[in-house]
C-alpha positions in Angstrom: 60.7 91.8 88.4 64.5 91.4 88.3 65.6 88.1 86.7 65.3 84.8 88.8 68.9 84.0 88.5 70.2 87.6 90.2 67.6 87.4 92.7 67.8 84.3 94.0 71.8 85.2 94.4 70.8 88.5 96.1 68.5 86.7 98.9 71.2 84.4 99.2 73.7 87.4 99.9 71.5 89.1 102.3 71.4 86.0 104.4 75.3 84.6 104.1 76.9 81.8 105.7 78.8 82.1 108.9 82.6 82.6 109.2 84.5 81.1 111.9 88.0 81.0 113.1 89.3 77.8 114.6 92.1 79.5 116.6 93.1 82.9 117.1 96.5 83.8 119.2 95.5 85.5 122.6 96.8 89.3 122.3 99.2 88.6 125.3 101.1 86.0 123.0 102.8 86.1 119.8 103.0 83.4 117.5 103.8 83.0 113.8 101.5 82.2 111.4 102.2 78.9 110.5 102.1 77.8 114.1 98.8 79.0 114.7 97.7 77.0 111.7 99.2 74.0 113.0 97.5 74.5 116.3 93.9 75.1 114.6 94.5 71.3 112.9 95.4 70.2 116.4 99.2 69.7 115.9 99.7 71.5 119.4 102.7 69.8 120.6 106.2 69.0 119.3 105.6 65.3 119.4 102.5 65.8 117.0 104.6 68.3 115.0 107.3 66.0 114.6 105.0 63.0 113.7 103.4 65.0 111.2 106.4 66.5 109.2 108.2 63.0 109.5 105.5 60.7 108.2 106.9 57.9 105.9 105.8 54.9 104.8 107.3 53.1 107.9 104.5 54.6 109.7 101.9 52.5 108.2 100.1 50.0 110.3 100.9 46.6 109.7 98.9 45.9 106.4 98.1 41.9 108.2 95.6 43.8 110.7 93.0 43.3 108.1 91.3 40.3 108.9 91.4 38.5 105.5 94.9 39.8 104.8 96.6 36.6 105.7 94.0 34.5 103.8 94.4 36.7 100.7 98.4 36.3 100.7 97.9 32.4 100.8 95.8 32.5 97.9 98.1 34.7 96.1 100.8 32.6 97.1 99.0 29.2 95.7 98.0 31.0 92.6 101.4 32.0 91.6 103.0 28.9 92.4 100.9 27.5 89.3 102.6 26.5 85.9 101.2 29.6 83.6 98.8 30.8 86.2 95.5 33.0 84.9 95.0 35.9 86.9 92.3 38.4 86.2 92.2 42.0 87.7 88.4 43.6 87.9 88.4 47.5 88.2 86.5 50.6 88.0 86.4 53.3 85.0 87.4 56.0 87.4 90.9 57.1 88.2 91.0 55.3 91.6 89.8 52.1 89.8 92.3 52.5 87.0 95.2 53.2 89.0 94.6 50.2 91.2 94.2 48.0 88.4 97.4 49.3 86.9 99.4 49.0 90.5 98.2 45.5 90.9 99.1 44.5 86.9 102.6 46.0 87.4 103.1 44.1 90.7 102.3 40.8 89.5 104.2 41.5 86.2 107.2 42.1 88.2 106.6 38.9 89.7 106.5 37.1 86.2 103.0 36.8 86.0 101.1 39.2 83.4 97.5 39.3 84.2 94.1 40.4 82.0 92.5 43.3 83.2 88.8 43.7 82.7 87.1 47.3 83.2 83.4 47.7 82.9 82.1 50.4 80.6 80.2 53.0 82.5 77.4 53.0 79.9 76.8 49.5 78.9 77.8 48.0 82.3 77.3 50.3 85.1 79.0 50.2 88.1 80.3 46.9 90.2 81.0 43.3 89.6 77.6 42.2 87.9 76.5 38.7 87.6 76.5 39.3 83.8 79.9 40.6 83.9 80.8 37.6 86.1 79.6 35.3 83.4 82.1 37.1 81.0 84.9 36.7 83.2 84.5 33.0 83.4 85.1 33.1 79.6 88.8 34.0 80.2 88.8 31.0 82.6 90.8 32.7 85.5 92.7 30.9 88.3 91.9 33.9 90.1 89.8 37.3 90.0 91.1 40.3 92.0 88.7 43.2 92.4 89.8 46.8 92.7 88.0 49.4 93.9 84.7 47.4 93.8 83.2 43.9 94.9 82.4 44.0 98.3 78.6 44.3 97.6 78.8 41.7 94.6 77.6 38.7 96.6 75.7 37.2 93.5 78.6 37.8 91.4 81.3 36.5 93.6 79.0 33.3 94.5 78.9 32.6 90.8 82.9 32.8 90.3 83.1 30.7 93.4 80.8 28.0 92.3 82.9 27.6 89.3 86.0 27.1 90.9 87.6 30.7 90.7 89.7 31.9 93.3 88.9 35.6 94.4 90.5 38.2 96.2 88.2 41.5 96.8 90.1 44.7 97.4 87.9 48.0 98.0 87.1 50.8 100.2 83.3 51.3 99.5 80.6 50.7 102.2 78.9 47.4 102.0 75.1 47.3 101.2 72.6 45.6 103.6 73.0 42.1 102.5 76.7 41.9 103.2 78.0 38.9 104.7 81.5 37.8 105.0 82.1 34.4 103.5 85.0 32.3 102.0 86.4 35.1 99.6 88.5 37.3 101.4 87.6 40.7 101.5 90.2 43.6 102.3 88.3 46.7 102.8 88.7 49.0 105.6 85.1 50.4 105.4 83.3 47.1 106.6 82.3 47.7 110.2 83.9 45.0 111.6 87.3 45.3 109.9 90.3 45.7 112.4 92.4 47.6 110.2 93.2 51.0 112.4 93.1 53.5 109.3 89.5 53.3 107.7 89.7 56.3 104.9 91.9 54.6 102.3 91.2 54.8 98.4 90.8 51.7 96.4 94.4 52.6 95.2 95.6 52.3 98.8 93.8 49.2 99.6 95.4 47.6 96.2 98.7 49.1 97.3 98.5 47.5 101.0 97.9 44.1 99.6 101.2 44.1 97.6 103.1 45.4 100.4 101.6 42.8 102.6 102.2 40.2 100.0 106.0 41.4 100.0 106.1 40.5 103.2 104.7 37.4 102.9 106.9 36.1 100.1 110.0 37.7 102.3 111.1 39.8 99.2 110.4 43.6 98.6 109.1 44.4 94.8 111.9 46.0 92.8 109.2 48.5 91.8 108.0 49.5 94.9 108.7 53.0 94.5 106.7 53.0 91.2 103.6 51.5 93.0 104.0 53.9 95.8 103.7 57.0 92.8 100.4 55.0 91.4 98.6 54.7 94.9 99.6 58.5 95.7 97.9 59.7 92.6 94.6 57.2 93.1 94.4 58.3 96.4 94.4 62.1 95.5 92.3 61.5 92.6 89.7 60.0 94.8 89.4 62.8 97.1 90.7 60.8 100.0 91.8 62.8 103.4 95.5 63.6 103.3 95.9 62.2 106.8 97.7 59.4 108.4 98.4 56.5 106.1 96.9 58.5 103.0 99.1 61.4 103.9 102.1 58.8 104.3 101.5 57.3 100.5 101.2 60.5 98.7 104.1 62.3 100.6 106.2 59.6 99.7 104.8 59.3 95.9 105.0 62.5 95.2 108.9 62.4 96.4 109.3 59.6 94.1 107.7 60.9 91.0 110.5 62.7 89.1 112.3 59.3 89.5 110.3 56.3 89.7 106.7 57.3 87.9 105.5 55.4 85.1 106.3 56.7 81.7 102.5 57.6 81.0 102.1 59.7 84.4 105.7 61.5 83.6 104.2 62.2 80.0 100.9 63.3 81.5 101.9 65.7 83.9 104.8 67.1 81.2 101.8 67.6 78.9 100.5 70.1 81.3 103.2 71.5 83.0 105.5 74.0 81.1 107.9 74.3 83.8 110.5 71.6 83.3 112.4 72.3 86.5 108.7 72.1 88.6 108.2 69.4 91.0 104.8 67.6 91.0 102.4 68.5 93.8 99.3 67.0 94.9 97.3 69.8 93.3 98.8 69.0 90.2 97.3 65.4 90.4 93.8 66.8 91.6 93.6 69.2 89.0 95.8 68.1 86.0 96.3 64.4 86.1 93.2 63.4 87.8 90.5 64.9 85.4 92.4 63.6 82.4 92.4 60.1 83.6 88.8 60.3 84.7 88.0 61.9 81.2 88.6 58.5 79.9 85.8 56.6 81.7 83.4 59.7 81.6 83.8 59.7 77.9 83.4 56.0 77.3 87.2 55.3 76.3 88.5 53.9 79.3 91.3 51.6 78.0 93.1 55.0 76.9 93.9 55.8 80.3 94.6 52.3 81.3 97.1 51.8 78.4 98.5 54.9 79.5 99.3 53.9 83.0 100.8 50.6 81.9 102.7 51.3 78.6 106.6 52.1 79.3 107.6 53.4 75.6 108.4 57.0 75.8 107.1 57.8 72.3 104.0 55.9 72.6 102.9 57.6 75.9 103.3 61.0 74.6 100.7 60.2 72.1 98.7 58.7 74.6 99.1 61.8 76.9 98.1 64.2 74.1 95.0 61.9 73.4 93.9 62.1 76.8 94.2 65.8 77.1 92.3 65.8 73.8 89.4 63.9 75.2 89.6 66.0 78.4 89.1 69.1 76.5 85.8 67.0 74.8 84.8 66.4 78.6 85.0 70.0 79.3 83.1 71.2 76.5 80.1 69.0 76.9 80.3 69.6 80.6 80.0 73.4 79.8 77.0 72.9 77.5 74.9 70.8 79.8 76.0 72.9 82.6 74.6 75.9 80.4 71.3 73.8 79.9 70.8 72.7 83.3 71.1 76.0 84.9 68.8 77.3 82.6 66.2 74.5 83.2 66.7 75.1 86.9 65.8 78.9 87.0 63.1 78.4 84.4 61.2 76.1 86.7 61.6 77.7 89.8 59.4 80.8 89.1 58.9 83.1 92.0 59.8 80.2 94.7 62.8 80.5 97.0 65.2 77.8 95.7 66.1 75.2 98.2 67.3 72.5 95.7 68.1 72.6 92.1 66.8 69.6 90.1 67.4 69.6 86.2 66.8 67.1 83.3 67.4 67.3 79.9 67.2 64.8 76.9 70.4 63.1 75.6 72.7 64.8 78.5 76.1 63.1 78.4 75.9 60.8 81.4 79.5 61.1 82.2 79.1 64.7 83.1 76.2 64.8 85.3 77.9 64.4 88.5 80.3 67.2 87.6 77.5 69.6 86.5 75.8 69.0 89.7 78.6 69.7 91.8 78.7 73.1 89.9 75.1 74.0 90.3 75.5 73.2 93.9 78.4 75.9 94.3 76.8 78.3 91.9 73.3 78.5 93.5 74.4 77.3 97.1 71.7 74.4 97.4 71.9 70.6 96.8 71.8 69.9 93.0 70.8 66.9 91.3 70.9 66.4 87.5 69.3 64.1 84.8 69.6 62.7 81.5 66.3 61.3 79.9 66.3 58.2 77.5 63.3 56.4 76.6 61.0 57.5 79.4 63.7 57.2 82.1 65.6 59.7 84.0 69.1 59.1 85.6 72.0 61.1 86.8 74.0 62.0 89.9 73.4 64.4 93.1 75.5 66.4 95.1 74.7 68.0 98.3 75.8 71.7 99.6 76.4 72.7 102.9 75.4 70.2 105.9 72.6 68.3 104.2 72.6 64.6 104.2 71.8 64.4 100.7 71.0 60.5 100.5 68.5 60.7 103.5 66.8 63.3 101.1 66.7 61.1 98.2 65.7 58.3 100.4 62.8 60.6 101.6 61.6 60.8 98.2 62.6 57.4 97.3 59.3 55.9 96.3 59.4 58.0 93.5 62.4 56.6 92.5 63.4 53.4 90.4 66.8 53.0 91.8 69.2 55.1 94.3 72.5 54.8 96.1 75.1 57.1 97.5 76.3 58.4 100.4 76.0 62.0 102.5 77.2 64.2 99.8 76.8 62.3 96.8 74.3 59.7 95.1 72.9 58.1 91.8 69.5 57.6 91.0 66.8 56.7 88.3 63.1 57.6 88.3 60.3 57.4 85.3 59.9 61.0 83.5 56.1 60.9 85.0 57.8 60.9 88.6 60.1 64.0 88.0 57.4 66.7 89.4 56.3 64.3 92.5 60.4 63.8 93.2 61.0 67.4 92.7 58.4 68.4 95.3 59.4 65.8 97.8 63.0 67.2 97.9 61.6 70.6 98.2 59.7 69.7 101.0 62.4 67.7 102.9 65.1 70.4 102.2 62.5 73.1 103.5 61.5 71.1 106.7 65.5 71.8 107.9 65.9 74.8 109.4 67.8 76.8 107.5 70.6 77.7 110.1 71.1 73.8 110.2 71.2 73.4 106.6 74.5 75.0 106.4 77.9 74.8 108.5 79.9 78.0 109.2 82.6 78.0 106.8 85.8 77.8 109.2 89.2 79.7 108.6 92.2 78.3 110.4 92.9 81.8 111.8 92.9 85.6 110.9 96.0 87.2 109.0 96.3 90.9 108.5 97.2 92.0 104.9 100.2 93.7 106.3 102.1 90.6 107.3 101.5 89.0 103.9 104.6 88.3 102.1 106.9 86.1 99.8 108.5 84.7 103.1 105.1 83.9 104.7 103.6 82.1 101.5 106.7 79.9 101.0 106.3 78.8 104.8 103.2 77.3 103.6 105.0 74.7 101.6 105.9 72.9 105.1 102.3 71.8 105.0 102.4 69.8 101.7 101.0 67.4 100.7 97.7 69.6 100.7 94.3 68.7 99.5 90.9 67.1 100.9 91.0 66.4 104.6 94.0 68.6 104.9 93.5 71.9 102.6 96.1 74.6 102.3 95.6 77.3 105.2 92.5 79.2 105.1 92.7 82.6 106.8 90.2 85.5 107.4 91.9 88.6 106.0 90.0 91.6 107.5 90.2 95.3 106.7 91.2 95.6 102.8 90.2 98.0 100.7 88.8 97.7 97.0 91.0 99.5 94.7 89.7 97.9 91.7 86.9 95.2 90.9 86.1 93.6 87.7 84.5 90.4 86.1 86.6 87.8 84.2 86.0 84.6 82.7 83.1 85.6 80.8 81.7 86.8 83.8 82.0 83.9 86.1 84.6 85.2 88.1 85.7 88.0 90.1 88.8 89.8 90.4 89.9 92.4 92.9 92.7 94.5 93.4 92.8 95.0 97.4 95.0 97.2 99.8 95.7 96.5 103.5 94.6 99.5 105.6 97.5 99.2 108.3 101.0 100.8 107.7 102.3 98.4 105.2 99.5 99.0 102.9 100.1 96.0 101.0 98.3 95.4 97.6 97.3 92.4 95.8 95.2 90.9 93.2 92.6 88.5 94.5 90.4 86.2 92.5 87.1 84.5 93.4 85.9 81.6 91.1 82.4 81.5 90.0 81.3 84.5 91.8 81.1 87.3 89.3 77.3 87.7 90.3 78.7 89.5 93.5 80.1 92.4 91.3 76.8 94.5 91.9 77.4 94.4 95.8 80.6 95.9 95.9 82.5 99.1 94.8 85.9 100.8 94.9 86.5 102.1 98.1 84.5 99.6 100.0 86.1 98.2 103.1 85.9 94.2 103.0 86.8 91.2 104.7 88.3 88.0 102.6 88.3 84.3 103.5 91.0 82.9 101.2 94.8 81.8 101.1 97.6 84.0 100.0 99.5 81.9 97.2 102.0 82.5 94.3 100.5 83.0 90.8 102.9 82.6 88.1 102.2 84.8 84.7 104.9 84.8 81.9 107.8 83.8 84.3 106.8 86.5 86.8 105.7 85.6 90.1 103.4 87.3 92.6 101.3 86.9 95.5 97.7 86.5 94.6 94.9 85.8 97.5 92.9 82.8 96.2 89.7 83.4 97.9 86.3 81.4 98.8 84.2 84.3 100.2 84.0 87.9 100.6 82.0 90.0 102.6 81.5 93.8 103.7 83.9 94.4 106.8 82.5 92.9 109.8 83.3 96.5 111.4 80.5 97.4 109.4 78.2 94.6 110.5 79.2 94.5 114.2 75.7 96.0 115.0 73.8 92.8 113.8 73.9 91.0 116.9 73.4 94.0 119.3 70.2 95.0 117.1 69.1 91.2 117.9 68.4 91.6 121.3 67.8 95.4 121.4 65.6 96.2 118.7 62.6 94.8 120.5 63.4 97.2 123.5 63.7 100.0 121.1 60.4 99.7 119.6 58.7 99.1 122.9 60.3 99.7 126.4 63.0 102.6 125.7 62.1 105.8 127.1 62.1 108.5 125.1 64.5 110.5 126.5 67.1 107.8 126.1 66.5 107.1 122.4 68.8 110.2 121.0 72.2 108.5 122.5 71.1 104.9 121.3 70.4 105.7 118.1 73.8 107.6 118.0 75.5 104.7 118.9 74.4 103.0 115.8 75.5 105.7 113.7 72.0 106.9 113.2 71.0 110.6 113.0 68.5 110.7 110.5 66.2 108.7 108.1 65.2 110.2 104.8 62.3 109.9 102.5 64.7 107.9 99.9 65.2 105.3 102.4 61.4 104.4 102.6 60.8 104.4 98.8 64.1 102.4 98.0 63.7 99.8 100.6 60.1 99.1 99.2 61.3 98.7 95.8 63.8 96.5 96.9 61.7 94.2 99.1 59.1 94.2 96.5 61.5 93.1 93.6 62.8 90.3 96.0 59.3 89.1 97.1 58.4 88.6 93.7 54.4 88.0 92.7 54.3 85.0 95.4 55.6 87.6 98.1 58.2 85.4 99.5 59.7 85.4 102.9 63.0 87.6 102.7 65.8 86.3 105.2 68.4 89.0 105.7 71.2 90.4 108.2 70.4 94.3 108.7 73.9 95.5 107.7 73.7 93.5 104.3 70.3 95.0 103.6 71.8 98.4 104.5 74.7 97.7 102.5 72.7 96.5 99.5 70.7 99.6 99.5 73.6 102.0 99.2 75.1 99.9 96.8 72.1 99.4 94.3 69.9 102.6 94.8 72.7 104.9 95.9 71.0 105.5 99.4 72.6 105.9 102.4 70.9 103.9 105.4 72.4 101.6 108.4 71.8 98.8 110.0 69.1 100.3 112.6 67.4 102.7 109.8 66.3 99.8 108.0 64.9 97.8 110.8 63.0 101.0 111.8 61.5 101.4 108.1 60.6 97.7 107.7 59.0 98.1 111.5 57.0 101.0 110.4 55.7 98.9 107.3 54.8 96.1 109.6 52.9 98.3 112.0 51.2 99.7 109.4 49.8 96.2 107.8 51.7 96.4 104.5 54.4 93.6 105.9 55.6 91.5 108.7 58.9 91.8 110.5 60.3 89.3 112.7 63.3 88.1 114.4 64.9 84.9 112.8 66.2 81.9 114.6 69.2 82.1 112.5 70.4 85.4 114.1 68.8 87.8 111.4 65.2 89.0 110.6 62.7 87.7 107.9 60.4 90.2 106.4 57.4 89.5 104.5 55.2 91.4 102.3 51.5 91.1 102.8 48.5 91.3 100.7 46.7 94.5 101.0 44.0 94.1 98.6 45.2 97.7 96.9 44.1 99.4 100.1 46.0 102.7 101.3 47.8 102.9 104.3 49.4 106.1 106.0 52.8 105.6 107.6 52.6 108.8 109.3 50.1 107.2 111.4 52.1 104.7 113.2 53.0 105.2 116.6 56.9 104.3 115.6 56.5 107.0 112.9 55.5 109.5 115.6 58.0 108.5 118.1 61.0 109.0 115.5 59.6 112.2 114.4 59.3 113.6 117.8 63.1 112.7 118.2 63.7 114.8 115.0 65.2 111.4 113.5 62.8 111.7 110.1 64.0 114.0 107.6 61.4 114.3 104.8 
C-alpha cells in the first residue's frame, strides 16, 4: 500500500478545487490586461478608478463618527491638563498590538506626556485585559488607562479599574463577547454591532491612529509627528492582515510613501536588515513577509519587550542592535516552527491510517505555544483541510486552529464544544483547550462535523481576475501591475489563469517542498518563463516534460544576483483544461452511453471523445491504482475522469482517455467488484466492494460484450 501522505495527496489531486475567472473580455472587444483586472475588482467606471488611484488620508471618514470618540477626547483633554498626568497604555503582544502601543506612546510623548506601557506575556498572562492584570495596573496608580487592540470584552477588569477611580479609553477592533454592554467607558471599536463608524475592518493600530487624529482635531493642533504615526499605523494594518481597501488603503498608501523620510529609526533599521537593495522603496509585501514576522517573533518567543523597544527607540546605533536581535529571534522561531510542523505532520498521518483525511488534528508534548497557529496554517495549506495543532502540558492540551476552504471553523469547534474546556475565535481561526483524555472524542466529533458538509460546499472555487495568454507576458505588463499597489489581504496582486503552457523542465526544490518549472507559451511568441509553486513539491509525479498545462498565478519580477527576470508566482497547476474538457460532457452523456445509445451510433460518439480502443493494460493498471488508493478500508474515491486518465498515463505509462476509464470502471461495477456513481460535485465516485475472494469474469458483462462488438476492446 502506498504511503498515507502520498495517497492523501493523490486523492486530493483527483478531485481538485475549481478555478473560476471573474471577468474575461468579450471576443468582440479589446481591453488591456490592467483594465480587465480593474473591472474584475468592481472598478468599472472612471469615477471609481479615480477614487481608487488617488485615495488619500483626506478621504478617511471623520473619526468623530465613532459613537464614543467625543467622550474619549474629553477624557484625554482632562487628563493631559493635570499636573504630571500618569497614563498607562495596555496592549497586545502581536505586531498589531505593539504598533498600536508605540503609535499612542509617541503621540502622547510629543504632547509632553511619557506614558507607561504594559504588554501581557503570551504564556503567563494569556490574551486580553484580565482582572489579575487590572490589579497589577492599579499598582501604578494611573490617572488614565488606554487599551489598544484589546479591552472590549474585559468588562470585569474595566469595572475594577473604574471602581478605583481610573479613567479608561478602550481602542480595539475585535468582536465583543455575548456579555458586552456599553457603559460609561468610551469604547472605540468599529466591530461593535451598534457602532456608526462606516468602515468596520480597521486594525488595532488603525483604531489607535484615528483616536490620535480625532484628538488633534479636538485640540486644534495637528501633531508634528503625524507622518510617523501614519507609517506605524500602516505597519500594524498590514501585519494584522486587514483588507487593503477604503480607510486601510489610505493609511497604508500614505504610510509607505512616508516611510523613507518619517519611519521610526527602528523600523528603518529592520527594513535595512532584510533589504539588500538600498535604493528599493518599501512595499506592503516587505511589511507582510519581512517586518511583521520579526515583530511577531518577539511575542511568539516570549521576548515582547524587544520589539516594543525597537519601535520606540530613536538612537541609530541602538536600533541596529535591536533589529539584529529580532532577526535572530525570528530565525529561532522559524526553526522551532519547522520542527513542530514536522512532528505535527507525522502525528496527523500516523493517526489517519486508511481513513480519508477531512481535518488534521495533532498534538505533542511541549510544543512551543508561540508557533502553533503558524503550524496549523501550514498543515491546512499542505493537506488542504482544516488543521488544529495542540501542545500538551500537565494533562491539558491547548493550541490553535486554522480553516481551509469554505468551512466555518468556529462552528465546527462549537459542535465539538462539550469535549473542550475553553474555545474562541472566528470562521477562519480559533484557540482552544481540552483534557488529554478527551482528544479522541474531540477529533472524532470534528471529523463527523466536517464530513457532514458536502465536499462541494467545503471549498469555494479559486477565483482569478481574468485569463492571460502567455504570449503577451513581458516586462511592461508586469510593471503595469505596480499601479495596483499597495496589495495584500483583501486586495491581492492580480491573479490570472495562464492556459496552454508546455513544460520544458520540472524539478523539486527546497528539500522537496516546492515545485519549480520551466514553461513555454504555445503561441507565436513562444515565451519561456520560470514558474514556482510553494509547498507543492508533491505534485511533481503528476507531470512530465512536454505536458500541456494551465497555471493559476501572477507574473512578477524575480531578482537574483542583480539580474531581474520574469517569474510566474503560481497558486495552482492543472493539466490543460483542453484535456479535461470532456468531464462536463461525460457527466450528462455517460449514462446514455451505458443504456440508451443505439449500437450503430456508438463508434461516432466514441470517436468524438478520442476513444478508438481500450487495451488490456488499462484494466490492469486501473485496478492496481484504485486498489492502492482505496486501501484496506476501501474508502470511496472521488475523481474527475480526465484526472484519473492523466494519472494512469503519468504513473503507469498507460494511455487511456476519460471515457475509457469510465467504461472500465463501469465494467468493474457491472460485474460486482466495485460501484461507480456520478458525484453531485460534478465528477464520479468509485468504491471497491468486498467480494470475499470470489472470482468474476469481466467478459460476461453486457457492457464488455457491447464494446467488444464495436471492436473497441483490444485484448
